[in-house]
N, CA, C and O of each residue as an XYZ file, in Angstrom:
752
protein
N     -38.985     62.113   -188.178
C     -38.841     62.396   -187.117
C     -38.127     63.478   -186.997
O     -37.377     63.705   -187.947
N     -38.117     64.538   -185.760
C     -36.746     65.638   -185.816
C     -35.924     65.433   -184.762
O     -36.127     64.898   -183.672
N     -34.689     66.079   -185.381
C     -33.211     65.149   -184.857
C     -33.385     65.956   -183.684
O     -34.047     66.992   -183.739
N     -32.655     65.421   -182.265
C     -32.478     66.057   -181.271
C     -31.498     66.881   -180.928
O     -30.556     66.093   -181.016
N     -30.798     68.377   -180.443
C     -29.867     68.602   -180.334
C     -29.585     68.349   -179.151
O     -30.662     68.510   -178.576
N     -28.369     67.870   -177.924
C     -28.482     67.596   -177.424
C     -27.292     68.447   -176.588
O     -26.147     68.101   -176.878
N     -27.403     69.351   -175.743
C     -26.394     70.057   -175.032
C     -26.209     69.860   -173.316
O     -26.997     69.987   -172.378
N     -24.857     69.511   -173.405
C     -24.486     68.898   -171.977
C     -22.994     69.678   -171.595
O     -22.066     70.147   -172.254
N     -23.413     69.495   -169.740
C     -22.087     70.096   -169.594
C     -21.319     68.953   -169.175
O     -21.859     68.109   -168.460
N     -19.894     68.803   -169.607
C     -18.648     67.607   -169.260
C     -18.168     67.673   -168.709
O     -17.830     68.855   -168.655
N     -17.548     66.936   -167.757
C     -16.781     66.556   -166.318
C     -15.228     66.169   -167.412
O     -15.031     65.044   -167.872
N     -14.623     66.937   -167.564
C     -13.359     66.057   -168.159
C     -12.501     65.255   -167.555
O     -12.560     65.083   -166.337
N     -11.621     64.679   -168.297
C     -10.989     63.699   -167.508
C      -9.348     63.786   -166.452
O      -8.918     64.830   -165.961
N      -8.838     62.723   -166.351
C      -7.800     63.731   -165.518
C      -7.442     64.434   -164.525
O      -6.289     64.797   -164.293
N      -8.624     64.720   -163.733
C      -8.631     65.761   -162.611
C      -8.662     65.184   -161.620
O      -9.208     64.083   -161.676
N      -7.979     65.741   -159.965
C      -8.427     65.298   -158.744
C      -9.935     65.760   -158.578
O     -10.798     64.943   -158.259
N     -10.221     67.076   -158.801
C     -11.777     67.357   -158.627
C     -12.771     67.473   -159.436
O     -12.822     68.514   -160.092
N     -13.560     66.716   -159.572
C     -14.717     67.072   -160.604
C     -15.167     68.347   -160.617
O     -15.463     68.626   -161.779
N     -15.392     69.398   -159.774
C     -15.491     70.680   -159.705
C     -14.420     71.214   -160.133
O     -14.547     72.384   -160.495
N     -13.317     70.721   -160.223
C     -12.859     71.884   -161.070
C     -12.104     71.747   -163.024
O     -11.530     72.446   -163.860
N     -12.728     70.126   -162.806
C     -12.529     69.762   -164.345
C     -14.036     70.585   -165.070
O     -14.045     71.289   -166.080
N     -15.331     70.189   -164.108
C     -15.998     70.916   -164.578
C     -16.044     72.768   -164.699
O     -16.702     73.584   -165.345
N     -15.367     72.800   -164.071
C     -14.694     74.846   -164.686
C     -13.621     74.902   -165.688
O     -13.357     75.848   -166.430
N     -12.867     73.428   -165.585
C     -12.307     74.192   -166.688
C     -13.146     73.617   -168.390
O     -13.195     74.400   -169.339
N     -13.756     72.099   -168.481
C     -14.519     72.748   -169.479
C     -15.469     73.201   -169.930
O     -15.844     72.885   -171.059
N     -16.093     74.036   -169.198
C     -16.752     75.444   -169.299
C     -15.357     76.265   -169.991
O     -15.263     76.342   -171.216
N     -14.382     76.815   -169.151
C     -13.633     77.215   -169.570
C     -13.125     76.996   -171.295
O     -12.807     78.028   -171.886
N     -13.089     76.279   -171.709
C     -12.176     75.464   -172.749
C     -13.448     75.798   -173.922
O     -13.158     76.029   -175.096
N     -14.741     75.789   -173.474
C     -16.088     75.382   -174.079
C     -16.140     76.875   -174.230
O     -16.548     77.101   -175.369
N     -15.896     78.047   -173.553
C     -16.002     79.644   -173.878
C     -14.510     79.863   -175.005
O     -14.361     80.797   -175.793
N     -13.855     79.077   -174.846
C     -12.289     79.665   -175.314
C     -12.811     78.782   -176.801
O     -12.519     79.290   -177.884
N     -13.282     77.977   -176.782
C     -14.151     77.540   -178.183
C     -14.817     78.538   -179.163
O     -14.802     78.840   -180.356
N     -15.429     78.893   -177.958
C     -16.494     80.082   -178.866
C     -15.721     81.396   -179.107
O     -16.074     82.180   -179.989
N     -14.544     81.647   -178.218
C     -13.903     83.113   -178.657
C     -12.956     82.520   -179.807
O     -12.510     83.167   -180.756
N     -12.779     81.420   -179.588
C     -11.418     80.974   -181.696
C     -12.677     81.290   -182.751
O     -12.380     81.999   -183.713
N     -13.779     80.917   -182.670
C     -14.401     80.347   -183.758
C     -14.810     81.790   -184.190
O     -14.937     82.096   -185.375
N     -15.055     82.866   -182.904
C     -15.139     83.743   -183.231
C     -14.706     85.271   -183.753
O     -15.111     86.389   -184.074
N     -13.122     84.074   -183.508
C     -12.726     85.355   -184.217
C     -11.487     84.807   -185.900
O     -10.488     85.359   -186.361
N     -12.288     83.456   -186.352
C     -11.107     83.071   -187.513
C     -11.884     84.050   -188.963
O     -13.032     84.210   -189.378
N     -10.750     84.444   -189.295
C     -10.461     85.236   -190.154
C     -10.422     86.893   -190.029
O     -10.714     87.886   -190.696
N      -9.921     86.569   -188.856
C      -9.572     88.109   -188.705
C      -8.121     88.171   -189.325
O      -7.297     87.258   -189.369
N      -7.957     89.977   -189.981
C      -6.823     89.599   -190.671
C      -6.502     91.498   -189.671
O      -7.275     92.283   -189.122
N      -4.828     91.491   -189.926
C      -3.994     91.941   -188.904
C      -4.621     93.201   -188.856
O      -4.715     93.680   -187.725
N      -5.145     93.964   -189.934
C      -6.222     95.492   -189.831
C      -7.001     95.376   -188.871
O      -7.012     96.264   -188.018
N      -7.942     94.134   -188.746
C      -8.773     93.826   -187.605
C      -8.310     94.222   -186.693
O      -8.355     95.378   -186.270
N      -7.389     92.610   -185.908
C      -6.663     92.934   -185.026
C      -6.630     93.964   -184.474
O      -7.323     94.229   -183.491
N      -5.514     95.015   -185.209
C      -5.136     96.100   -184.570
C      -6.445     97.536   -184.781
O      -6.263     98.658   -184.309
N      -7.259     97.267   -185.300
C      -8.077     98.495   -185.533
C      -9.000     98.587   -184.089
O      -9.571     97.892   -183.249
N      -8.650    100.184   -184.523
C      -8.922    101.494   -182.467
C     -10.588    101.445   -183.458
O     -10.700    101.114   -184.639
N     -11.777    101.914   -182.457
C     -12.609    102.452   -182.406
C     -12.556    103.976   -182.976
O     -13.152    104.672   -183.798
N     -11.066    104.117   -181.683
C     -11.074    105.432   -181.481
C      -9.656    105.830   -180.803
O      -9.435    104.972   -179.948
N      -8.797    106.606   -180.828
C      -7.559    106.320   -179.763
C      -7.971    106.081   -179.124
O      -9.182    106.210   -178.943
N      -6.871    105.403   -178.139
C      -7.262    104.574   -176.856
C      -7.978    103.694   -176.377
O      -8.166    103.360   -175.207
N      -8.514    103.196   -177.642
C      -9.733    101.907   -177.291
C      -9.053    100.932   -177.654
O      -8.458    100.794   -178.722
N      -9.166     99.715   -176.148
C      -8.479     98.436   -176.993
C      -8.776     97.984   -178.671
O      -9.674     98.190   -179.487
N      -7.512     97.278   -178.650
C      -7.724     96.756   -180.111
C      -8.022     94.807   -179.993
O      -7.465     93.994   -179.255
N      -9.173     94.580   -181.107
C      -8.897     93.416   -180.394
C      -8.139     91.978   -180.228
O      -8.416     90.940   -179.627
N      -6.804     92.507   -181.232
C      -5.614     91.850   -180.710
C      -4.849     92.233   -179.097
O      -3.968     91.477   -178.689
N      -5.282     93.473   -178.245
C      -4.822     93.528   -177.412
C      -5.519     93.016   -176.618
O      -5.050     92.122   -175.913
N      -6.951     93.449   -176.473
C      -7.781     92.074   -175.541
C      -7.557     90.566   -175.833
O      -7.289     89.935   -174.811
N      -7.602     89.766   -177.076
C      -6.981     88.645   -177.058
C      -5.578     87.903   -176.063
O      -5.559     86.932   -175.307
N      -4.503     88.877   -176.493
C      -3.377     89.063   -175.514
C      -3.656     89.160   -174.088
O      -3.163     88.412   -173.243
N      -4.832     90.540   -173.755
C      -5.127     90.352   -172.412
C      -5.217     89.271   -171.812
O      -4.552     88.816   -170.882
N      -6.172     88.816   -172.446
C      -6.952     87.662   -171.801
C      -5.733     86.174   -171.621
O      -5.700     85.572   -170.547
N      -5.037     85.850   -172.518
C      -4.270     84.930   -172.334
C      -3.114     86.012   -171.171
O      -3.016     85.107   -170.342
N      -2.520     86.799   -170.742
C      -1.607     87.519   -169.832
C      -2.155     86.972   -168.409
O      -1.477     86.380   -167.570
N      -3.888     87.385   -168.295
C      -4.318     87.844   -167.146
C      -4.480     85.858   -167.021
O      -4.024     85.811   -165.879
N      -4.678     84.856   -167.245
C      -5.228     83.612   -167.164
C      -3.666     83.343   -166.241
O      -3.462     83.032   -165.067
N      -2.965     83.560   -167.118
C      -1.883     83.133   -166.806
C      -1.069     83.843   -165.446
O      -0.181     83.175   -164.917
N      -1.302     84.807   -165.062
C      -1.242     85.593   -163.898
C      -1.561     84.738   -163.027
O      -0.837     84.221   -162.176
N      -3.154     84.505   -163.326
C      -4.223     84.121   -162.171
C      -4.084     82.323   -162.313
O      -4.053     81.853   -161.176
N      -4.058     81.991   -162.640
C      -3.643     80.281   -162.278
C      -1.936     80.853   -161.422
O      -1.729     80.365   -160.311
N      -1.025     81.682   -161.908
C       0.477     81.694   -161.076
C      -0.103     81.970   -159.662
O      -0.178     81.096   -158.798
N      -0.409     82.941   -159.536
C      -0.654     84.010   -158.604
C      -2.063     83.393   -157.216
O      -2.133     83.008   -156.049
N      -3.058     83.715   -158.593
C      -4.614     82.235   -157.365
C      -4.303     81.012   -157.261
O      -4.111     80.558   -156.133
N      -4.225     80.503   -157.960
C      -4.316     78.943   -157.694
C      -2.779     78.445   -157.469
O      -2.746     77.560   -156.614
N      -1.387     78.797   -158.047
C      -0.123     78.272   -157.146
C       0.124     78.697   -155.685
O       0.611     77.999   -154.795
N      -0.403     80.274   -155.586
C      -0.025     80.911   -154.570
C       1.604     81.582   -154.615
O       2.347     81.815   -153.661
N       1.825     81.771   -155.961
C       2.966     83.063   -156.125
C       2.629     84.092   -155.827
O       1.499     84.546   -155.645
N       4.031     84.727   -155.726
C       3.716     86.030   -154.864
C       4.174     86.764   -156.024
O       4.234     87.968   -155.770
N       4.511     86.480   -157.177
C       3.402     87.556   -158.308
C       3.509     86.542   -159.515
O       4.151     85.512   -159.308
N       2.995     86.721   -160.631
C       3.119     86.887   -161.761
C       3.987     86.579   -162.920
O       4.395     87.606   -163.462
N       4.303     85.722   -163.346
C       5.067     85.954   -164.747
C       4.657     85.162   -165.522
O       5.283     84.109   -165.644
N       3.575     85.373   -166.241
C       3.441     85.023   -167.465
C       4.243     85.373   -168.996
O       3.763     85.073   -170.089
N       5.262     85.913   -168.836
C       6.172     85.634   -169.809
C       7.180     84.088   -170.201
O       7.651     83.443   -171.138
N       7.073     84.122   -168.897
C       7.751     83.041   -168.895
C       6.923     81.443   -169.472
O       7.376     80.411   -169.965
N       5.785     81.816   -169.174
C       4.735     80.277   -169.856
C       4.050     81.252   -171.271
O       3.402     80.525   -172.024
N       4.093     82.487   -171.639
C       3.279     82.665   -172.822
C       4.176     83.557   -173.704
O       3.734     84.065   -174.735
N       5.286     83.717   -173.333
C       6.335     84.759   -173.614
C       6.021     86.724   -173.968
O       6.661     87.599   -174.552
N       5.034     86.681   -173.419
C       4.829     88.067   -173.315
C       4.126     88.725   -171.875
O       3.616     87.886   -171.133
N       4.072     90.014   -171.478
C       4.312     90.197   -170.060
C       2.513     91.104   -170.610
O       1.709     91.342   -171.510
N       2.912     91.265   -169.074
C       1.563     93.209   -169.207
C       2.353     94.660   -169.948
O       2.065     95.740   -170.464
N       2.741     94.380   -169.826
C       3.965     95.593   -171.132
C       3.810     95.742   -172.197
O       3.838     96.746   -172.908
N       3.531     94.162   -172.481
C       3.364     94.011   -174.685
C       1.425     93.795   -174.497
O       0.670     94.086   -175.426
N       1.094     93.441   -173.616
C      -0.820     93.698   -173.815
C      -1.171     94.656   -174.392
O      -1.814     94.724   -175.439
N      -0.363     96.294   -173.081
C      -0.806     97.106   -173.761
C      -2.566     97.656   -173.034
O      -3.314     98.496   -173.533
N      -2.802     96.838   -171.749
C      -3.937     97.434   -171.782
C      -3.801     98.177   -169.880
O      -3.565     97.236   -169.122
N      -3.862     99.020   -169.402
C      -5.025     99.968   -169.919
C      -3.946    101.471   -171.119
O      -2.839    101.940   -170.857
N      -4.740    101.760   -172.181
C      -3.777    102.119   -172.969
C      -4.540    103.847   -172.362
O      -5.743    104.090   -172.260
N      -3.447    104.739   -172.072
C      -3.715    105.657   -172.251
C      -4.587    106.557   -173.032
O      -4.871    106.186   -174.170
N      -5.201    108.026   -172.474
C      -5.990    108.237   -173.812
C      -5.547    109.141   -175.133
O      -4.754    110.034   -175.431
N      -6.247    108.587   -175.534
C      -5.365    109.160   -176.934
C      -4.752    108.444   -177.945
O      -4.766    108.798   -179.123
N      -3.769    106.622   -177.170
C      -2.893    106.326   -177.723
C      -3.057    105.479   -178.549
O      -4.163    104.974   -178.359
N      -2.408    104.905   -179.623
C      -2.249    103.534   -180.929
C      -2.367    102.268   -179.541
O      -2.346    102.343   -178.313
N      -2.479    101.296   -180.419
C      -2.599    100.127   -180.252
C      -1.406     99.732   -179.681
O      -0.405    100.396   -179.950
N      -1.306     98.652   -178.846
C       0.501     98.033   -177.929
C       1.271     98.171   -179.129
O       0.542     97.768   -180.036
N       2.195     98.476   -179.520
C       3.613     98.152   -180.810
C       3.488     97.043   -180.514
O       2.667     96.426   -181.192
N       4.195     96.285   -179.425
C       4.390     95.346   -179.318
C       3.969     93.932   -180.292
O       4.604     92.909   -180.548
N       2.469     94.451   -180.726
C       1.262     93.455   -180.794
C       1.227     93.977   -182.407
O       0.370     93.507   -183.155
N       2.068     94.834   -182.833
C       1.072     95.149   -184.246
C       2.078     94.161   -185.727
O       3.247     93.853   -185.957
N       0.711     93.993   -186.393
C       1.543     92.802   -187.737
C       1.304     91.591   -187.018
O       1.371     90.524   -187.628
N       1.032     91.617   -185.793
C       0.973     90.368   -185.187
C      -0.356     89.533   -186.395
O      -1.376     90.140   -186.725
N      -0.037     88.130   -186.873
C      -0.880     87.109   -187.251
C      -1.854     86.717   -185.922
O      -1.445     86.791   -184.764
N      -3.768     86.113   -186.456
C      -4.352     85.832   -185.884
C      -3.888     84.910   -184.992
O      -4.366     84.773   -183.866
N      -2.453     83.895   -185.688
C      -2.089     82.992   -185.184
C      -1.107     83.089   -183.757
O      -0.747     82.258   -182.923
N      -0.922     84.306   -183.914
C       0.054     84.510   -182.655
C      -0.908     83.979   -180.954
O      -0.870     83.197   -180.004
N      -1.649     85.074   -181.549
C      -3.165     85.147   -180.343
C      -3.320     84.050   -180.314
O      -3.311     83.484   -179.221
N      -3.555     83.199   -181.713
C      -4.041     82.069   -180.589
C      -2.781     80.976   -180.221
O      -3.202     80.068   -179.505
N      -1.760     80.895   -180.453
C      -0.700     80.529   -179.573
C      -0.568     80.799   -178.390
O      -0.283     79.903   -177.596
N      -0.796     82.501   -177.855
C      -0.751     83.127   -176.591
C      -1.890     82.084   -175.461
O      -1.672     81.299   -174.538
N      -3.030     82.559   -176.087
C      -4.247     81.562   -176.072
C      -4.303     79.956   -175.239
O      -4.986     79.305   -174.448
N      -3.403     79.911   -175.834
C      -3.462     77.923   -176.245
C      -1.653     77.703   -174.941
O      -1.837     76.839   -174.084
N      -0.737     78.145   -174.900
C      -0.166     78.223   -173.910
C      -0.551     79.000   -172.465
O       0.066     78.667   -171.454
N      -1.338     79.791   -172.412
C      -1.478     79.759   -171.285
C      -2.903     79.103   -170.686
O      -3.114     79.338   -169.496
N      -4.191     78.065   -171.616
C      -4.379     77.530   -171.267
C      -4.386     76.151   -171.036
O      -5.261     75.625   -170.348
N      -3.319     75.419   -171.650
C      -2.444     74.871   -171.074
C      -1.426     74.714   -170.143
O      -0.963     73.577   -170.231
N      -0.969     75.279   -169.422
C      -0.712     76.278   -167.919
C      -1.915     75.835   -167.033
O      -1.858     75.190   -165.986
N      -3.011     76.317   -167.670
C      -4.088     76.542   -166.316
C      -4.529     75.047   -165.966
O      -4.620     74.569   -164.835
N      -4.805     74.359   -167.289
C      -4.780     72.606   -167.233
C      -3.867     71.726   -166.442
O      -4.275     70.702   -165.896
N      -2.434     72.199   -166.377
C      -1.516     71.706   -165.961
C      -1.430     72.293   -164.472
O      -0.979     71.412   -163.739
N      -1.664     73.300   -163.872
C      -2.014     73.618   -162.652
C      -3.469     73.054   -162.086
O      -3.467     72.710   -160.904
N      -4.693     72.930   -162.814
C      -5.892     72.934   -162.077
C      -5.880     71.584   -161.931
O      -5.786     71.161   -160.778
N      -5.976     70.554   -163.115
C      -5.717     69.632   -162.762
C      -5.056     68.740   -161.569
O      -4.995     67.526   -161.760
N      -4.575     69.260   -160.390
C      -3.710     68.990   -159.199
C      -4.354     69.272   -158.225
O      -3.860     68.998   -157.131
N      -5.444     69.804   -158.275
C      -5.972     71.166   -157.408
C      -7.271     69.724   -156.754
O      -8.080     69.238   -157.544
N      -7.224     69.395   -155.671
C      -8.732     68.623   -154.944
C      -9.547     70.180   -154.504
O      -9.343     71.393   -154.459
N     -10.670     69.057   -154.212
C     -12.008     69.818   -153.522
C     -11.831     70.751   -152.845
O     -12.064     71.943   -153.044
N     -11.267     70.052   -151.734
C     -10.559     70.713   -150.377
C      -9.464     72.112   -150.952
O      -9.361     73.146   -150.292
N      -8.985     71.964   -151.805
C      -8.368     73.550   -152.148
C      -9.006     74.339   -153.156
O      -8.300     75.122   -153.793
N      -9.966     74.277   -153.350
C     -11.002     75.424   -154.227
C     -11.029     76.372   -152.780
O     -10.885     77.593   -152.854
N     -11.204     75.758   -151.622
C     -11.601     76.439   -149.933
C     -10.719     77.027   -149.599
O     -10.870     77.879   -148.724
N      -9.633     76.821   -150.096
C      -8.268     77.637   -149.459
C      -8.385     79.350   -150.374
O      -8.655     79.748   -151.507
N      -7.985     79.942   -149.018
C      -7.816     81.072   -149.238
C      -6.750     81.828   -149.628
O      -5.691     81.306   -149.281
N      -6.608     82.975   -150.283
C      -5.401     83.006   -150.728
C      -5.357     84.993   -150.736
O      -6.016     85.713   -151.486
N      -4.548     85.361   -149.849
C      -4.199     86.922   -149.577
C      -3.116     87.567   -150.496
O      -1.993     87.185   -150.826
N      -4.037     88.971   -150.872
C      -2.979     89.401   -151.608
C      -2.091     90.882   -150.966
O      -3.033     91.260   -150.269
N      -1.541     91.419   -150.837
C      -1.301     92.578   -150.794
C      -2.273     93.754   -151.928
O      -2.358     93.485   -153.126
N      -2.842     94.834   -151.427
C      -3.118     95.780   -152.125
C      -2.700     96.713   -151.909
O      -2.779     96.995   -150.713
N      -1.814     98.091   -153.066
C      -1.858     99.481   -153.475
C      -1.680     99.926   -152.184
O      -0.620    100.137   -151.594
N      -3.391    100.111   -151.606
C      -3.841    101.044   -150.798
C      -2.860    100.363   -148.686
O      -2.897    100.929   -147.594
N      -2.217     99.085   -149.099
C      -1.674     98.334   -148.090
C      -2.849     97.799   -147.216
O      -2.531     97.547   -146.053
N      -4.056     97.595   -147.538
C      -5.569     96.755   -147.034
C      -4.371     95.171   -147.741
O      -3.158     95.164   -147.952
N      -5.478     93.989   -147.924
C      -5.640     92.723   -148.278
C      -7.008     92.709   -148.851
O      -7.881     93.372   -148.291
N      -7.246     92.104   -149.778
C      -7.663     91.162   -150.535
C      -7.510     89.909   -150.637
O      -6.427     89.408   -150.942
N      -8.628     89.200   -150.383
C      -8.730     87.664   -149.852
C      -9.494     87.257   -150.920
O     -10.211     88.063   -151.515
N      -9.405     85.795   -151.312
C     -10.401     85.368   -151.924
C      -9.698     83.490   -152.126
O      -8.534     83.129   -151.951
N     -10.779     82.718   -152.493
C     -10.908     81.427   -152.179
C     -10.221     81.120   -153.617
O     -10.169     82.047   -154.426
N      -9.534     79.463   -154.070
C      -8.748     79.392   -155.161
C     -10.595     78.867   -156.210
O     -10.734     78.885   -157.433
N     -11.230     78.638   -155.592
C     -12.846     78.402   -156.096
C     -12.882     80.030   -157.596
O     -13.073     80.101   -158.810
N     -12.624     80.832   -156.654
C     -13.506     82.152   -157.319
C     -12.423     82.132   -158.313
O     -12.839     82.352   -159.450
N     -11.190     81.937   -158.224
C     -10.774     82.393   -159.236
C     -10.653     81.287   -160.401
O      -9.902     81.610   -161.321
N     -11.120     80.351   -160.474
C     -11.682     79.393   -161.617
C     -12.714     80.349   -162.449
O     -12.768     80.593   -163.654
N     -13.573     80.834   -161.269
C     -15.007     81.335   -161.861
C     -14.189     82.535   -162.230
O     -14.249     82.668   -163.453
N     -13.493     83.408   -161.708
C     -12.814     84.656   -162.313
C     -12.449     84.393   -163.836
O     -12.936     85.086   -164.729
N     -11.486     83.259   -164.104
C     -10.952     83.753   -164.838
C     -11.960     83.159   -166.486
O     -11.629     83.333   -167.659
N     -13.307     82.400   -165.890
C     -14.518     82.041   -167.069
C     -15.099     83.312   -166.803
O     -15.912     83.478   -167.711
N     -15.114     84.048   -166.238
C     -16.110     85.686   -166.553
C     -15.280     86.384   -167.265
O     -15.581     86.946   -168.318
N     -14.103     86.395   -166.698
C     -12.757     87.950   -167.219
C     -13.119     87.063   -168.818
O     -14.191     87.402   -169.320
N     -12.591     86.365   -169.327
C     -12.805     85.502   -170.745
C     -14.321     85.845   -171.320
O     -14.530     86.616   -172.256
N     -15.582     84.951   -170.403
C     -16.799     85.647   -170.965
C     -16.442     87.406   -171.260
O     -15.928     87.612   -172.359
N     -16.602     88.273   -170.645
C     -16.614     89.745   -171.059
C     -16.032     89.850   -171.472
O     -16.509     90.901   -171.900
N     -14.459     89.747   -172.330
C     -13.172     90.131   -173.429
C     -14.068     89.623   -174.346
O     -14.363     90.408   -175.247
N     -14.581     88.542   -174.375
C     -14.854     87.571   -175.758
C     -16.018     88.732   -176.214
O     -16.011     89.281   -177.316
N     -17.267     89.057   -174.876
C     -18.317     89.814   -175.906
C     -17.747     90.875   -176.271
O     -18.045     91.211   -177.417
N     -16.807     91.751   -175.565
C     -16.097     93.018   -175.932
C     -15.449     93.276   -177.588
O     -15.481     94.254   -178.335
N     -14.662     91.408   -177.773
C     -14.343     91.783   -178.785
C     -15.628     91.222   -180.157
O     -15.669     91.292   -181.386
N     -16.361     90.779   -179.261
C     -17.431     90.875   -180.799
C     -18.083     91.793   -181.250
O     -18.609     91.838   -182.361
N     -18.099     92.810   -180.193
C     -18.839     94.602   -179.955
C     -17.719     94.739   -181.289
O     -18.044     94.342   -182.408
N     -16.580     95.254   -181.056
C     -15.608     95.607   -181.658
C     -15.190     95.284   -183.313
O     -14.487     95.945   -184.077
N     -16.006     93.844   -183.552
C     -15.999     92.902   -184.503
C     -17.080     93.513   -185.406
O     -17.030     93.655   -186.628
N     -18.409     93.959   -184.269
C     -19.497     94.114   -185.656
C     -19.068     95.923   -186.057
O     -19.246     96.637   -187.044
N     -18.452     96.111   -184.734
C     -18.347     97.790   -185.496
C     -16.884     98.069   -186.144
O     -16.478     99.181   -186.483
N     -16.396     97.229   -186.218
C     -15.241     97.189   -187.504
C     -15.867     96.846   -188.945
O     -15.372     97.271   -189.988
N     -16.964     96.063   -188.890
C     -17.757     95.670   -190.112
C     -18.568     97.076   -190.604
O     -19.019     97.325   -191.722
N     -18.591     97.771   -189.578
C     -19.794     98.523   -189.822
C     -18.548     99.919   -190.318
O     -18.980    100.795   -191.068
N     -17.348     99.981   -189.928
C     -16.365    100.933   -190.619
C     -16.136    100.464   -192.751
O     -16.086    101.097   -193.806
N     -16.079     99.211   -192.364
C     -15.556     99.033   -194.264
C     -16.589     99.398   -194.849
O     -16.510     99.327   -196.075
N     -17.897     99.903   -194.281
C     -19.507    100.053   -195.354
C     -18.845    101.537   -195.992
O     -19.476    102.186   -196.826
């Protein structure tokens, strides 16, 4: 008899909204895969740039945590400004994105072990769970209006924020995997 492999989308317990619970499960699954793909990375791997001015894996991991926290604060809680430092201990200044052309990786992240980045990501996700747990289905339709630097407005709803958090991390996950591959080529 052959073994069956079962793959299912899960609805997490403890959320007011089933839809939000499913978004968070997807985000958690994406995070599980990101963490699995980064096991064993050392300082040199986390700081490596394929060329000056390019993102390092460490910078991308920090950026995912900073961006998720910012999106939860501004997009889900409706706060005027994000303040990720209050939640995860660093802000946009330390993550280093975007780097000016020809620049080295963010000095604030130099020498940080993988456990440091794991902790940033865990704090960000804990915060997102805390915020999202209270959202009701109707909250997903609520528009958030944000001023843009050119004076126009950006309008999105809270449901889109959850989608964007998932999409943002997935995109950077694939970027990190490409950098891991390129890094192995430099060792040959």
